[in-house]
C-alpha positions in Angstrom: -2.3 33.7 16.3 -0.5 30.3 15.9 -3.1 28.7 18.1 -6.0 30.0 16.0 -4.3 28.6 12.8 -3.9 25.2 14.5 -7.5 25.3 15.6 -8.8 26.0 12.1 -6.6 23.2 10.7 -8.0 20.9 13.3 -11.6 21.8 12.3 -10.8 21.2 8.6 -9.2 17.8 9.4 -12.2 16.9 11.6 -14.6 17.8 8.8 -12.8 15.6 6.3 -12.5 12.6 8.7 -16.2 12.9 9.6 -17.1 13.1 5.9 -15.0 10.0 5.1 -16.6 8.0 7.9 -20.1 8.9 6.8 -19.4 7.9 3.2 -19.6 11.4 1.8 -22.4 12.5 -0.4 -24.0 10.3 -3.0 -23.3 10.4 -6.7 -23.7 13.8 -8.3 -23.4 15.6 -4.9 -26.8 14.4 -3.7 -27.5 12.5 -0.6 -28.6 8.8 -1.1 -32.3 8.2 -1.7 -32.5 6.1 1.4 -32.7 9.3 3.5 -35.6 10.7 1.5 -38.9 10.7 3.4 -41.5 8.2 2.3 -44.1 9.4 -0.1 -41.7 12.1 -1.5 -41.7 12.3 -5.3 -38.7 10.7 -7.0 -36.4 13.1 -8.7 -36.0 12.6 -12.5 -33.2 10.4 -13.4 -30.9 10.9 -16.3 -32.1 8.9 -19.3 -29.9 5.9 -20.1 -28.6 6.0 -23.6 -28.8 2.7 -25.5 -25.6 0.9 -26.4 -24.9 1.4 -30.1 -23.2 -1.0 -32.5 -19.8 0.1 -33.6 -19.1 -0.7 -37.3 -15.7 -0.6 -39.2 -15.3 1.7 -42.1 -14.8 -0.2 -45.4 -12.2 2.3 -46.5 -10.0 3.1 -43.5 -11.1 0.5 -40.9 -12.1 3.1 -38.3 -14.9 1.9 -35.9 -17.7 4.5 -35.6 -21.2 4.3 -34.1 -23.7 3.0 -36.7 -25.8 6.2 -36.4 -22.8 8.5 -37.3 -21.7 6.5 -40.3 -22.8 6.4 -44.0 -24.0 3.3 -45.8 -23.0 2.9 -49.4 -22.8 0.4 -52.2 -19.5 -1.0 -50.9 -20.5 -1.3 -47.3 -20.4 1.0 -44.3 -18.2 4.1 -44.2 -17.2 6.6 -41.6 -17.7 9.7 -43.8 -19.3 10.8 -47.0 -15.7 11.3 -48.5 -14.8 7.6 -47.8 -18.1 6.5 -49.2 -17.3 8.4 -52.4 -13.8 6.8 -52.6 -15.2 3.3 -52.0 -13.8 0.3 -50.2 -10.0 0.0 -50.0 -8.6 -3.1 -51.5 
């Protein structure tokens, strides 16, 4: 029984060493595209989100993405409540 347990541990260790030497799987658990056969259709890639400008709130100074904030008469605000209160002096 002891020999069987040692053999199983040896196989597990061998698996991890082999995997480390091969470089493991590519990102996202997929093999690198270099191994794909020629002429095979490319899998869809995740869409890259554009980098968005961060703007400071005129009331509290918190930086928020421009699309999530509110523009008002006193400048840019992080929420409707801070737009209502106006810029802090």
